[in-house]
All heavy atoms as an XYZ file, in Angstrom:
849
protein
N       0.874     -1.199      0.039
C       0.013     -0.032      0.063
C       0.817      1.218      0.008
O       0.551      2.179     -0.642
C      -0.939      0.004      1.235
C      -1.997      0.964      1.186
S      -3.151      0.776     -0.094
C      -4.643      1.198      0.740
N       2.018      1.167      0.674
C       2.868      2.306      0.750
C       3.417      2.700     -0.629
O       3.427      3.804     -1.008
C       4.068      2.101      1.678
C       4.972      3.226      1.875
C       6.062      2.997      2.895
N       5.281      3.229      4.135
C       5.628      2.645      5.309
N       6.776      1.872      5.272
N       4.949      2.808      6.372
N       3.766      1.687     -1.451
C       4.251      1.882     -2.686
C       3.212      2.438     -3.620
O       3.530      3.302     -4.414
C       4.834      0.504     -3.363
N       2.019      2.107     -3.474
C       0.860      2.703     -4.174
C       0.571      4.060     -3.802
O       0.048      4.877     -4.711
C      -0.423      1.819     -3.923
O      -0.213      0.469     -4.378
N       0.920      4.503     -2.666
C       0.692      5.857     -2.158
C       1.701      6.858     -2.597
O       1.457      8.014     -2.639
C       0.501      5.877     -0.663
N       2.890      6.329     -2.857
C       3.973      7.247     -3.363
C       3.548      8.083     -4.618
O       3.215      7.523     -5.610
C       5.286      6.490     -3.724
C       5.930      5.910     -2.419
O       5.604      6.385     -1.377
O       6.840      5.044     -2.561
N       3.597      9.323     -4.372
C       3.243     10.260     -5.585
C       1.826     10.443     -5.815
O       1.441     11.139     -6.697
N       0.883      9.763     -5.026
C      -0.556      9.928     -5.299
C      -1.069     11.166     -4.659
O      -0.719     11.434     -3.491
C      -1.258      8.686     -4.821
N      -1.982     11.860     -5.277
C      -2.608     13.091     -4.792
C      -3.790     12.772     -4.010
O      -4.195     13.608     -3.129
C      -2.844     14.027     -5.883
N      -4.514     11.621     -4.287
C      -5.842     11.378     -3.633
C      -5.882      9.933     -3.322
O      -5.276      9.062     -3.957
C      -6.982     11.717     -4.553
C      -7.083     13.242     -4.979
C      -8.235     13.438     -5.899
O      -9.178     12.614     -5.818
O      -8.209     14.465     -6.609
N      -6.726      9.564     -2.320
C      -6.895      8.183     -1.913
C      -7.397      7.297     -3.064
O      -7.060      6.182     -3.198
C      -7.920      8.023     -0.772
C      -7.088      8.340      0.608
C      -7.216      9.450      1.339
C      -6.210      7.527      1.110
N      -6.349      9.283      2.406
C      -5.712      8.085      2.351
C      -5.602      6.275      0.850
C      -4.772      7.500      3.204
C      -4.646      5.675      1.622
C      -4.198      6.270      2.784
N      -8.226      7.877     -3.907
C      -8.811      7.118     -4.973
C      -7.678      6.697     -5.906
O      -7.655      5.591     -6.440
C      -9.774      8.100     -5.818
C     -10.344      7.446     -7.015
C     -11.097      8.353     -7.831
N     -12.222      7.676     -8.420
C     -13.334      8.183     -8.937
N     -13.604      9.385     -8.767
N     -14.146      7.402     -9.483
N      -6.536      7.561     -6.152
C      -5.474      7.151     -6.980
C      -4.741      6.059     -6.295
O      -4.235      5.133     -6.992
C      -4.570      8.412     -7.202
C      -5.296      9.551     -7.973
O      -6.270      9.194     -8.816
O      -4.863     10.660     -7.775
N      -4.631      6.118     -4.971
C      -3.823      5.066     -4.273
C      -4.517      3.727     -4.389
O      -3.946      2.713     -4.678
C      -3.774      5.436     -2.715
C      -3.165      4.297     -1.894
C      -2.954      6.755     -2.564
N      -5.901      3.759     -4.284
C      -6.634      2.515     -4.311
C      -6.621      1.895     -5.843
O      -6.526      0.749     -6.010
C      -8.036      2.640     -3.935
C      -8.195      2.959     -2.487
C      -9.601      3.322     -2.121
C      -7.718      1.851     -1.569
N      -6.714      2.864     -6.763
C      -6.647      2.326     -8.174
C      -5.283      1.710     -8.503
O      -5.228      0.752     -9.185
C      -6.857      3.509     -9.095
C      -8.369      3.848     -9.271
O      -9.195      3.115     -8.763
O      -8.613      4.925     -9.791
N      -4.231      2.323     -7.957
C      -2.888      1.847     -8.169
C      -2.723      0.552     -7.453
O      -2.184     -0.527     -7.960
C      -1.842      2.770     -7.572
C      -0.418      2.294     -7.787
C       0.065      2.171     -9.164
O      -0.483      2.934    -10.081
O       1.008      1.449     -9.449
N      -3.260      0.385     -6.249
C      -3.212     -0.848     -5.464
C      -3.938     -2.026     -6.081
O      -3.507     -3.108     -6.088
C      -3.716     -0.547     -4.013
C      -3.551     -1.827     -3.106
C      -2.265     -2.149     -2.636
C      -4.681     -2.448     -2.774
C      -2.193     -3.258     -1.810
C      -4.542     -3.612     -1.899
C      -3.267     -3.973     -1.387
N      -5.127     -1.659     -6.577
C      -5.996     -2.753     -7.281
C      -5.574     -3.051     -8.711
O      -6.224     -3.833     -9.380
C      -7.387     -2.264     -7.167
C      -8.053     -2.314     -5.729
C      -9.486     -1.796     -5.750
O      -9.910     -1.138     -6.691
O     -10.131     -2.099     -4.746
N      -4.628     -2.326     -9.215
C      -4.330     -2.344    -10.685
C      -5.469     -2.133    -11.605
O      -5.702     -2.897    -12.539
C      -3.608     -3.712    -10.939
S      -2.189     -4.089     -9.883
N      -6.120     -1.059    -11.325
C      -7.353     -0.703    -12.046
C      -7.153     -0.648    -13.581
O      -8.078     -0.880    -14.344
C      -7.989      0.573    -11.570
N      -5.969     -0.272    -13.987
C      -5.771     -0.082    -15.402
C      -4.927     -1.228    -15.948
O      -4.389     -1.144    -17.121
C      -5.045      1.262    -15.724
C      -5.969      2.442    -15.348
O      -7.175      2.324    -15.587
O      -5.506      3.485    -14.917
N      -4.798     -2.335    -15.327
C      -4.040     -3.433    -15.775
C      -4.694     -4.267    -16.857
O      -5.826     -4.288    -17.051
C      -3.680     -4.358    -14.584
N      -3.824     -4.792    -17.734
C      -4.249     -5.742    -18.736
C      -4.003     -7.161    -18.158
O      -2.941     -7.542    -17.836
C      -3.562     -5.545    -20.050
C      -3.954     -6.670    -21.046
C      -3.791     -4.148    -20.544
N      -5.070     -7.990    -18.149
C      -4.977     -9.280    -17.519
C      -4.791    -10.339    -18.611
O      -5.592    -10.381    -19.530
C      -6.164     -9.619    -16.660
C      -6.125    -10.941    -16.089
C      -6.388     -8.548    -15.582
N      -3.725    -11.155    -18.494
C      -3.546    -12.179    -19.449
C      -3.879    -13.561    -18.860
O      -3.315    -13.928    -17.827
C      -2.167    -12.238    -20.024
C      -1.703    -10.944    -20.755
C      -0.225    -11.088    -21.089
C      -2.493    -10.713    -21.907
N      -4.902    -14.260    -19.438
C      -5.276    -15.590    -18.841
C      -5.446    -16.533    -20.007
O      -5.819    -16.204    -21.119
C      -6.609    -15.374    -18.140
C      -6.640    -14.399    -16.947
C      -8.077    -14.278    -16.493
C      -5.840    -14.942    -15.792
N      -5.352    -17.785    -19.640
C      -5.832    -18.798    -20.570
C      -7.279    -18.983    -20.505
O      -7.904    -18.527    -19.540
C      -5.161    -20.204    -20.196
O      -5.624    -20.643    -18.903
C      -3.639    -20.102    -20.178
N      -7.866    -19.598    -21.457
C      -9.313    -19.785    -21.432
C      -9.795    -20.598    -20.244
O     -10.798    -20.317    -19.671
C      -9.748    -20.513    -22.767
N      -9.013    -21.607    -19.843
C      -9.401    -22.346    -18.646
C      -9.329    -21.536    -17.387
O     -10.166    -21.662    -16.562
C      -8.433    -23.601    -18.545
C      -8.608    -24.605    -19.554
N      -9.761    -25.487    -19.484
C      -8.004    -24.991    -20.623
C      -9.694    -26.264    -20.543
N      -8.623    -25.985    -21.248
N      -8.332    -20.712    -17.266
C      -8.113    -19.924    -16.140
C      -9.182    -18.796    -15.965
O      -9.489    -18.305    -14.894
C      -6.732    -19.215    -16.214
C      -6.347    -18.388    -15.028
C      -5.595    -19.146    -14.029
N      -4.939    -18.273    -13.139
C      -4.810    -18.492    -11.901
N      -5.257    -19.516    -11.369
N      -4.424    -17.527    -11.113
N      -9.754    -18.355    -17.155
C     -10.670    -17.317    -17.142
C     -12.107    -17.717    -16.796
O     -13.031    -16.817    -16.654
C     -10.674    -16.637    -18.529
O     -11.247    -17.475    -19.469
N     -12.372    -19.009    -16.636
C     -13.725    -19.421    -16.407
C     -14.270    -18.783    -15.153
O     -13.709    -18.708    -14.102
C     -13.723    -20.939    -16.293
C     -15.070    -21.599    -16.298
C     -14.914    -23.130    -16.317
C     -16.337    -23.658    -16.477
N     -16.258    -25.161    -16.574
N     -15.545    -18.273    -15.305
C     -16.246    -17.669    -14.210
C     -15.942    -16.159    -14.145
O     -16.521    -15.494    -13.188
N     -15.027    -15.656    -14.939
C     -14.770    -14.231    -14.831
C     -15.359    -13.480    -15.960
O     -15.713    -14.074    -17.022
C     -13.202    -13.968    -14.918
C     -12.437    -14.728    -13.772
C     -10.875    -14.654    -13.967
C     -12.685    -14.089    -12.449
N     -15.489    -12.189    -15.880
C     -15.977    -11.407    -17.023
C     -15.219    -10.162    -17.205
O     -14.797     -9.466    -16.129
C     -17.460    -11.070    -16.724
C     -18.120    -10.301    -17.915
C     -19.596    -10.044    -17.603
O     -20.394    -10.897    -17.974
O     -19.872     -8.987    -17.052
N     -14.945     -9.721    -18.345
C     -14.132     -8.489    -18.636
C     -14.884     -7.774    -19.773
O     -15.660     -8.255    -20.629
C     -12.754     -8.957    -19.232
C     -11.924     -9.572    -18.170
C     -11.925    -11.052    -18.199
C     -11.254     -8.978    -17.228
C     -11.204    -11.666    -17.138
C     -10.539     -9.609    -16.273
C     -10.548    -11.003    -16.211
O      -9.919    -11.661    -15.213
N     -14.676     -6.414    -19.665
C     -15.360     -5.546    -20.720
C     -14.926     -6.004    -22.177
O     -15.696     -6.190    -23.070
C     -14.803     -4.092    -20.515
C     -15.440     -3.212    -21.518
N     -14.901     -2.938    -22.727
C     -16.530     -2.351    -21.475
C     -15.577     -2.033    -23.428
N     -16.618     -1.670    -22.647
N     -13.578     -6.118    -22.396
C     -13.048     -6.522    -23.708
C     -12.137     -7.797    -23.481
O     -11.327     -7.880    -22.671
C     -12.164     -5.339    -24.299
O     -13.032     -4.230    -24.356
C     -11.641     -5.803    -25.691
N     -12.283     -8.743    -24.424
C     -11.556     -9.972    -24.466
C     -10.856    -10.004    -25.810
O     -11.518     -9.901    -26.842
C     -12.399    -11.201    -24.096
C     -11.540    -12.558    -24.470
C     -12.833    -11.112    -22.722
N      -9.571    -10.288    -25.827
C      -8.795    -10.578    -27.056
C      -8.432    -12.081    -27.101
O      -7.925    -12.609    -26.138
C      -7.451     -9.784    -26.999
C      -7.676     -8.318    -27.301
C      -7.911     -7.466    -26.182
C      -7.511     -7.779    -28.567
C      -8.013     -6.076    -26.416
C      -7.608     -6.444    -28.748
C      -7.976     -5.606    -27.660
N      -8.700    -12.645    -28.244
C      -8.144    -14.013    -28.452
C      -6.920    -13.791    -29.326
O      -7.025    -13.373    -30.507
C      -9.124    -14.790    -29.358
C      -9.953    -15.731    -28.485
C     -11.073    -15.148    -27.607
C      -9.924    -17.105    -28.548
C     -11.864    -16.078    -26.918
C     -10.713    -17.966    -27.842
C     -11.670    -17.413    -26.959
N      -5.787    -14.032    -28.803
C      -4.497    -13.817    -29.518
C      -4.124    -15.141    -30.321
O      -3.758    -16.092    -29.638
C      -3.438    -13.446    -28.583
C      -3.728    -12.048    -27.853
C      -2.608    -11.730    -26.832
C      -3.917    -10.933    -28.750
N      -4.259    -15.050    -31.577
C      -3.626    -16.079    -32.432
C      -4.539    -17.346    -32.471
O      -4.386    -18.385    -31.847
N      -5.695    -17.331    -33.229
C      -6.530    -18.437    -33.520
C      -5.801    -19.147    -34.725
O      -5.985    -18.833    -35.827
C      -7.909    -18.045    -33.886
C      -8.569    -17.358    -32.744
C      -8.606    -19.362    -34.194
C     -10.024    -16.931    -32.973
N      -4.948    -20.059    -34.404
C      -4.303    -20.899    -35.423
C      -3.938    -22.222    -34.846
O      -4.129    -22.472    -33.549
C      -3.019    -20.228    -35.922
C      -2.038    -19.711    -34.906
N      -1.280    -20.538    -34.121
C      -1.830    -18.433    -34.489
C      -0.577    -19.785    -33.294
N      -0.906    -18.547    -33.462
N      -3.627    -23.131    -35.681
C      -3.500    -24.570    -35.322
C      -2.455    -24.697    -34.217
O      -2.589    -25.648    -33.348
C      -3.117    -25.399    -36.544
C      -3.065    -26.876    -36.300
C      -2.867    -27.616    -37.589
O      -2.981    -27.083    -38.698
O      -2.373    -28.845    -37.463
N      -1.376    -23.914    -34.255
C      -0.291    -24.089    -33.250
C      -0.814    -23.772    -31.818
O      -0.460    -24.311    -30.889
C       0.899    -23.232    -33.562
C       1.590    -23.647    -34.839
C       2.655    -22.720    -35.304
N       2.382    -21.270    -35.360
C       1.727    -20.658    -36.337
N       1.407    -21.379    -37.342
N       1.445    -19.376    -36.278
N      -1.798    -22.759    -31.791
C      -2.342    -22.386    -30.454
C      -3.330    -23.316    -30.049
O      -3.481    -23.609    -28.792
C      -2.942    -20.953    -30.664
C      -3.371    -20.357    -29.321
C      -2.320    -19.874    -28.431
O      -1.226    -19.735    -28.811
N      -2.702    -19.771    -27.178
N      -4.127    -23.880    -30.955
C      -5.270    -24.765    -30.606
C      -4.872    -26.332    -30.983
O      -5.663    -26.962    -31.555
C      -6.513    -24.354    -31.329
C      -7.002    -23.002    -30.672
C      -6.651    -21.811    -30.978
C      -8.054    -23.022    -29.666
N      -7.322    -20.897    -30.256
C      -8.149    -21.602    -29.333
C      -8.708    -23.895    -28.926
C      -9.081    -21.095    -28.398
C      -9.605    -23.494    -27.915
C      -9.739    -22.124    -27.701
N      -3.693    -26.665    -30.653
C      -3.101    -27.894    -31.081
C      -3.912    -29.123    -30.623
O      -4.024    -30.128    -31.205
C      -1.664    -28.032    -30.552
C      -1.522    -27.811    -29.074
C      -1.280    -26.627    -28.421
C      -1.653    -28.827    -28.083
N      -1.180    -26.784    -27.145
C      -1.493    -28.109    -26.867
C      -1.903    -30.126    -28.033
C      -1.524    -28.793    -25.639
C      -1.919    -30.860    -26.849
C      -1.728    -30.185    -25.641
N      -4.563    -28.962    -29.451
C      -5.411    -30.066    -28.925
C      -6.790    -30.271    -29.459
O      -7.440    -31.231    -29.273
C      -5.521    -30.054    -27.322
N      -7.135    -29.263    -30.293
C      -8.488    -29.314    -30.890
C      -8.793    -30.465    -31.672
O      -9.822    -31.074    -31.607
C      -8.678    -27.982    -31.694
C     -10.165    -27.818    -32.157
C     -11.114    -27.222    -31.438
C     -10.478    -28.264    -33.473
C     -12.436    -27.178    -31.884
C     -11.824    -28.199    -33.878
C     -12.716    -27.635    -33.118
O     -13.989    -27.556    -33.585
N      -7.773    -30.848    -32.540
C      -8.031    -32.105    -33.440
C      -8.188    -33.294    -32.689
O      -8.774    -34.231    -33.170
C      -6.896    -32.152    -34.434
C      -5.537    -32.427    -33.909
C      -4.516    -32.544    -34.967
C      -3.084    -32.607    -34.334
N      -2.104    -32.547    -35.329
N      -7.611    -33.430    -31.473
C      -7.725    -34.658    -30.625
C      -9.122    -34.802    -29.983
O      -9.713    -35.846    -29.768
C      -6.686    -34.692    -29.524
C      -5.319    -34.828    -30.081
O      -5.161    -35.343    -31.226
N      -4.402    -34.262    -29.354
N      -9.727    -33.687    -29.698
C     -11.087    -33.593    -29.055
C     -11.810    -32.438    -29.442
O     -11.893    -31.384    -28.689
C     -10.901    -33.700    -27.549
C     -12.260    -34.046    -26.846
O     -13.300    -33.933    -27.458
O     -12.230    -34.350    -25.636
N     -12.385    -32.322    -30.666
C     -13.029    -31.109    -31.086
C     -14.202    -30.677    -30.228
O     -14.394    -29.496    -29.993
C     -13.698    -31.475    -32.409
C     -12.786    -32.591    -32.908
C     -12.381    -33.320    -31.698
N     -14.933    -31.546    -29.521
C     -16.013    -31.126    -28.594
C     -15.445    -30.390    -27.417
O     -15.925    -29.344    -27.003
C     -16.708    -32.453    -28.162
C     -17.935    -32.115    -27.386
C     -18.701    -33.305    -27.044
N     -19.882    -32.944    -26.283
C     -20.778    -33.859    -25.762
N     -20.628    -35.184    -26.027
N     -21.751    -33.401    -25.113
N     -14.346    -30.895    -26.814
C     -13.780    -30.160    -25.670
C     -13.096    -28.860    -26.095
O     -13.200    -27.827    -25.458
C     -12.645    -31.107    -25.004
C     -11.895    -30.409    -23.886
C     -12.800    -30.119    -22.663
O     -13.880    -30.705    -22.509
O     -12.434    -29.184    -21.951
N     -12.496    -28.881    -27.395
C     -11.911    -27.679    -27.907
C     -12.905    -26.599    -28.139
O     -12.748    -25.425    -27.848
N     -14.114    -26.986    -28.614
C     -15.175    -25.986    -28.868
C     -15.715    -25.390    -27.540
O     -15.997    -24.298    -27.437
C     -16.336    -26.693    -29.715
O     -15.830    -27.149    -30.903
C     -17.555    -25.688    -29.961
N     -15.843    -26.325    -26.543
C     -16.259    -25.868    -25.209
C     -15.257    -24.783    -24.643
O     -15.692    -23.796    -24.091
C     -16.392    -27.020    -24.163
O     -17.419    -27.851    -24.595
N     -13.878    -25.082    -24.763
C     -12.908    -24.240    -24.324
C     -12.994    -22.859    -25.081
O     -12.834    -21.821    -24.464
C     -11.526    -24.857    -24.471
O     -11.493    -26.005    -23.718
C     -10.451    -23.932    -24.013
N     -13.202    -22.935    -26.397
C     -13.356    -21.763    -27.205
C     -14.497    -20.917    -26.614
O     -14.298    -19.776    -26.511
C     -13.587    -22.147    -28.613
C     -13.640    -21.019    -29.598
C     -12.386    -20.432    -29.974
C     -14.742    -20.636    -30.204
C     -12.448    -19.407    -30.845
C     -14.817    -19.700    -31.132
C     -13.690    -19.012    -31.527
N     -15.664    -21.462    -26.370
C     -16.823    -20.726    -25.895
C     -16.600    -20.286    -24.448
O     -17.110    -19.147    -24.094
C     -18.155    -21.606    -26.007
C     -18.635    -21.513    -27.456
C     -18.458    -22.599    -28.250
C     -19.257    -20.366    -27.869
C     -18.908    -22.600    -29.558
C     -19.799    -20.373    -29.192
C     -19.657    -21.451    -30.088
N     -15.869    -20.970    -23.602
C     -15.550    -20.520    -22.259
C     -14.748    -19.103    -22.475
O     -15.076    -18.094    -21.844
C     -14.666    -21.414    -21.459
C     -14.023    -20.849    -20.289
C     -15.634    -22.568    -21.038
N     -13.887    -19.139    -23.356
C     -12.958    -17.934    -23.502
C     -13.802    -16.806    -24.081
O     -13.678    -15.641    -23.556
N     -14.559    -16.996    -25.171
C     -15.321    -15.911    -25.824
C     -16.444    -15.363    -24.943
O     -16.807    -14.300    -25.036
C     -15.739    -16.185    -27.143
C     -16.892    -17.213    -27.416
C     -18.138    -16.580    -27.381
C     -16.655    -17.834    -28.906
N     -16.946    -16.250    -24.057
C     -18.110    -15.803    -23.209
C     -17.654    -14.892    -22.040
O     -18.470    -14.430    -21.263
C     -18.858    -17.013    -22.712
O     -18.117    -17.836    -21.822
N     -16.278    -14.711    -21.907
C     -15.791    -13.889    -20.864
C     -15.999    -12.347    -21.183
O     -15.910    -11.541    -20.364
C     -14.266    -14.089    -20.613
C     -13.907    -15.505    -20.256
C     -14.646    -16.070    -18.964
N     -15.834    -16.783    -19.475
C     -16.880    -16.988    -18.807
N     -17.001    -16.614    -17.511
N     -17.902    -17.679    -19.266
N     -16.285    -12.139    -22.499
C     -16.442    -10.675    -22.932
C     -17.817    -10.166    -22.619
O     -18.795    -10.778    -23.085
C     -16.167    -10.670    -24.404
N     -17.815     -9.045    -21.882
C     -19.140     -8.451    -21.608
C     -19.561     -7.510    -22.743
O     -20.847     -7.431    -23.023
C     -18.991     -7.629    -20.344
N     -18.643     -6.833    -23.337
C     -18.980     -5.844    -24.455
C     -18.307     -5.987    -25.767
O     -18.998     -5.670    -26.801
C     -18.695     -4.448    -23.969
C     -19.512     -4.073    -22.714
N     -20.804     -3.696    -22.716
C     -19.137     -4.057    -21.351
C     -21.212     -3.491    -21.513
N     -20.203     -3.595    -20.611
N     -17.097     -6.438    -25.772
C     -16.268     -6.535    -27.055
C     -15.366     -7.731    -27.015
O     -14.812     -8.091    -26.065
C     -15.547     -5.250    -27.185
C     -14.810     -5.169    -28.403
C     -14.168     -3.837    -28.691
N     -13.531     -3.299    -27.408
C     -13.097     -2.120    -27.221
N     -13.184     -1.228    -28.145
N     -12.553     -1.765    -26.159
N     -15.351     -8.361    -28.179
C     -14.555     -9.540    -28.385
C     -13.710     -9.375    -29.654
O     -14.214     -9.056    -30.703
C     -15.480    -10.764    -28.494
C     -14.776    -12.125    -28.683
C     -13.944    -12.448    -27.447
C     -15.916    -13.118    -28.741
N     -12.353     -9.488    -29.560
C     -11.558     -9.361    -30.708
C     -10.718    -10.588    -30.890
O     -10.052    -10.984    -29.954
C     -10.626     -8.056    -30.546
C     -11.510     -6.854    -30.379
C      -9.644     -7.991    -31.642
C     -10.729     -5.565    -29.974
N     -10.645    -11.131    -32.086
C      -9.807    -12.276    -32.456
C      -8.695    -11.814    -33.349
O      -8.864    -10.953    -34.218
C     -10.729    -13.320    -33.229
C     -11.941    -13.811    -32.482
C     -13.102    -13.235    -32.629
C     -11.665    -14.828    -31.585
C     -14.206    -13.769    -31.951
C     -12.742    -15.318    -30.910
C     -14.008    -14.815    -31.039
N      -7.596    -12.448    -33.176
C      -6.491    -12.343    -34.164
C      -6.054    -13.660    -34.774
O      -6.233    -14.646    -34.128
C      -5.215    -11.661    -33.433
O      -4.717    -12.542    -32.584
C      -5.543    -10.274    -32.790
N      -5.652    -13.553    -35.977
C      -5.183    -14.794    -36.628
C      -4.160    -14.406    -37.760
O      -4.128    -13.251    -38.184
C      -6.379    -15.579    -37.274
O      -5.892    -16.789    -37.859
C      -7.122    -14.728    -38.280
N      -3.468    -15.442    -38.171
C      -2.494    -15.182    -39.290
C      -3.057    -15.617    -40.625
O      -2.405    -15.559    -41.634
C      -1.151    -15.756    -39.052
C      -1.294    -17.299    -38.864
O      -2.286    -17.865    -39.119
O      -0.275    -17.884    -38.442
N      -4.357    -16.026    -40.704
C      -5.050    -16.443    -41.908
C      -4.474    -17.695    -42.538
O      -4.787    -17.929    -43.701
C      -5.120    -15.304    -42.827
C      -5.644    -14.080    -42.287
C      -6.792    -13.535    -43.126
O      -7.022    -13.942    -44.257
N      -7.594    -12.615    -42.521
N      -3.603    -18.515    -41.910
C      -3.034    -19.640    -42.638
C      -3.732    -20.951    -42.339
O      -3.559    -21.947    -43.020
C      -1.494    -19.714    -42.227
O      -1.473    -19.925    -40.815
C      -0.750    -18.563    -42.734
N      -4.527    -21.058    -41.236
C      -5.131    -22.349    -40.867
C      -6.644    -22.418    -41.090
O      -7.295    -23.209    -40.359
C      -4.763    -22.567    -39.402
C      -3.312    -22.702    -39.114
O      -2.679    -23.277    -39.902
O      -2.807    -22.103    -38.032
N      -7.104    -21.806    -42.063
C      -8.552    -21.852    -42.317
C      -9.145    -23.152    -42.681
O     -10.348    -23.368    -42.562
C      -8.918    -20.764    -43.301
C      -8.516    -19.363    -42.916
C      -9.431    -18.848    -41.716
N      -9.034    -17.598    -41.269
C      -9.738    -16.448    -41.445
N     -10.791    -16.524    -42.226
N      -9.261    -15.338    -40.954
N      -8.349    -24.084    -43.279
C      -8.826    -25.242    -43.762
C      -8.311    -26.456    -42.926
O      -8.638    -27.649    -43.236
C      -8.545    -25.483    -45.201
O      -7.102    -25.479    -45.323
C      -9.137    -24.422    -46.107
N      -7.527    -26.215    -41.914
C      -6.982    -27.280    -41.087
C      -7.940    -27.785    -40.061
O      -9.095    -27.504    -40.092
N      -7.321    -28.370    -39.016
C      -8.106    -28.953    -37.930
C      -8.999    -28.008    -37.160
O     -10.063    -28.354    -36.605
C      -7.046    -29.406    -36.963
C      -5.870    -29.669    -37.801
C      -5.894    -28.590    -38.852
N      -8.682    -26.692    -37.201
C      -9.536    -25.708    -36.512
C     -10.523    -24.948    -37.499
O     -11.084    -23.912    -37.063
C      -8.724    -24.722    -35.683
C      -7.766    -23.875    -36.550
C      -7.998    -25.350    -34.578
C      -7.145    -22.722    -35.841
N     -10.732    -25.497    -38.664
C     -11.616    -24.793    -39.585
C     -13.000    -24.713    -38.975
O     -13.643    -23.643    -39.300
C     -11.679    -25.657    -40.841
N     -13.467    -25.556    -38.165
C     -14.802    -25.437    -37.552
C     -14.909    -24.083    -36.740
O     -15.974    -23.553    -36.755
C     -15.073    -26.688    -36.604
C     -15.183    -27.925    -37.327
O     -15.332    -27.922    -38.521
O     -15.071    -28.989    -36.680
N     -13.900    -23.651    -36.096
C     -13.925    -22.498    -35.269
C     -14.174    -21.310    -36.269
O     -15.050    -20.385    -35.938
C     -12.674    -22.236    -34.531
C     -12.291    -23.301    -33.476
C     -11.026    -22.936    -32.794
C     -13.468    -23.451    -32.502
N     -13.514    -21.264    -37.326
C     -13.680    -20.202    -38.337
C     -15.138    -20.250    -38.960
O     -15.743    -19.227    -39.189
C     -12.671    -20.179    -39.427
C     -11.294    -19.768    -38.906
C     -10.326    -20.776    -38.684
C     -10.956    -18.516    -38.631
C      -9.044    -20.413    -38.157
C      -9.753    -18.098    -38.057
C      -8.806    -19.118    -37.855
N     -15.574    -21.415    -39.215
C     -17.004    -21.595    -39.733
C     -18.009    -21.050    -38.730
O     -18.910    -20.371    -39.166
C     -17.207    -23.097    -40.039
O     -16.273    -23.502    -41.065
C     -18.615    -23.285    -40.610
N     -17.775    -21.437    -37.456
C     -18.755    -20.860    -36.438
C     -18.699    -19.344    -36.385
O     -19.783    -18.731    -36.181
C     -18.354    -21.533    -35.076
C     -18.767    -22.947    -34.926
S     -18.563    -23.577    -33.222
C     -16.783    -23.912    -33.266
N     -17.556    -18.787    -36.418
C     -17.493    -17.358    -36.337
C     -18.095    -16.732    -37.592
O     -18.868    -15.692    -37.370
C     -16.011    -16.918    -36.224
C     -15.280    -17.288    -35.015
C     -13.820    -16.877    -35.089
C     -15.802    -16.474    -33.797
N     -17.879    -17.289    -38.838
C     -18.592    -16.770    -39.970
C     -20.124    -16.928    -39.905
O     -20.800    -15.929    -40.211
C     -17.997    -17.520    -41.202
N     -20.572    -18.013    -39.403
C     -22.007    -18.267    -39.364
C     -22.621    -17.297    -38.380
O     -23.772    -16.978    -38.405
C     -22.279    -19.723    -39.005
C     -22.066    -20.675    -40.184
C     -22.192    -22.146    -39.732
O     -22.423    -22.461    -38.507
O     -22.082    -22.930    -40.659
N     -21.861    -16.912    -37.313
C     -22.402    -16.010    -36.237
C     -22.307    -14.546    -36.755
O     -22.748    -13.592    -36.022
C     -21.581    -16.183    -35.014
N     -21.805    -14.310    -37.923
C     -21.750    -12.994    -38.472
C     -20.552    -12.076    -37.906
O     -20.632    -10.848    -38.046
N     -19.562    -12.671    -37.436
C     -18.433    -11.982    -36.890
C     -17.654    -11.393    -38.090
O     -17.189    -12.070    -38.990
C     -17.428    -12.920    -36.060
C     -16.187    -12.186    -35.621
C     -18.235    -13.542    -34.877
N     -17.589    -10.068    -38.128
C     -16.921     -9.409    -39.171
C     -15.386     -9.617    -39.176
O     -14.716     -9.709    -38.119
C     -17.243     -7.914    -39.093
C     -17.471     -7.806    -37.560
C     -18.057     -9.078    -37.025
N     -14.764     -9.638    -40.363
C     -13.317     -9.766    -40.398
C     -12.708     -8.416    -40.996
O     -13.252     -7.865    -41.884
C     -12.880    -10.861    -41.444
C     -13.131    -12.245    -40.792
C     -12.432    -13.222    -41.645
O     -11.221    -13.093    -41.942
O     -13.070    -14.249    -41.929
N     -11.636     -8.052    -40.343
C     -10.928     -6.832    -40.756
C      -9.471     -7.242    -41.088
O      -8.766     -7.792    -40.210
C     -10.857     -5.795    -39.696
C     -12.372     -5.366    -39.358
C     -10.094     -4.586    -40.118
C     -12.400     -4.500    -38.115
N      -9.033     -7.085    -42.352
C      -7.760     -7.504    -42.691
C      -6.813     -6.356    -42.616
O      -7.034     -5.312    -43.206
C      -7.650     -8.058    -44.116
C      -8.494     -9.334    -44.208
O      -8.331    -10.255    -43.473
N      -9.243     -9.383    -45.228
N      -5.766     -6.475    -41.818
C      -4.674     -5.512    -41.708
C      -3.399     -6.050    -42.223
O      -2.895     -6.962    -41.736
C      -4.446     -5.050    -40.260
C      -5.593     -4.363    -39.593
N      -5.914     -3.090    -39.772
C      -6.609     -4.872    -38.825
C      -6.988     -2.772    -39.153
N      -7.405     -3.813    -38.566
N      -2.974     -5.439    -43.331
C      -1.667     -5.840    -43.988
C      -0.727     -4.864    -43.940
O      -0.853     -3.755    -44.027
C      -2.019     -6.309    -45.423
C      -2.946     -7.506    -45.415
C      -3.310     -7.813    -46.803
N      -4.453     -8.601    -46.825
C      -4.545     -9.784    -47.452
N      -3.658    -10.185    -48.301
N      -5.685    -10.388    -47.476
């Protein structure tokens, strides 16, 4: 608490610093179960990241939905566009069928 108070002008600033109010939290989909965040990023939807999906697609789909259901307001996915026809093609199909828009940044 003392370190949080250094340089703070108000108690509100001390508490925000202590609670890490502006922190970015990085979690796995399993670790995030039961939590909710304003914005959730899925970093890297590709076969290397979802390597276990091909062994158990049902469990992989459940894990995918656990992760995406943590978003209260906004959900952003990133991908390198190389694995659209491989073992995780079902995930991309589900996103397309749900009307998730794609934005290509090159």
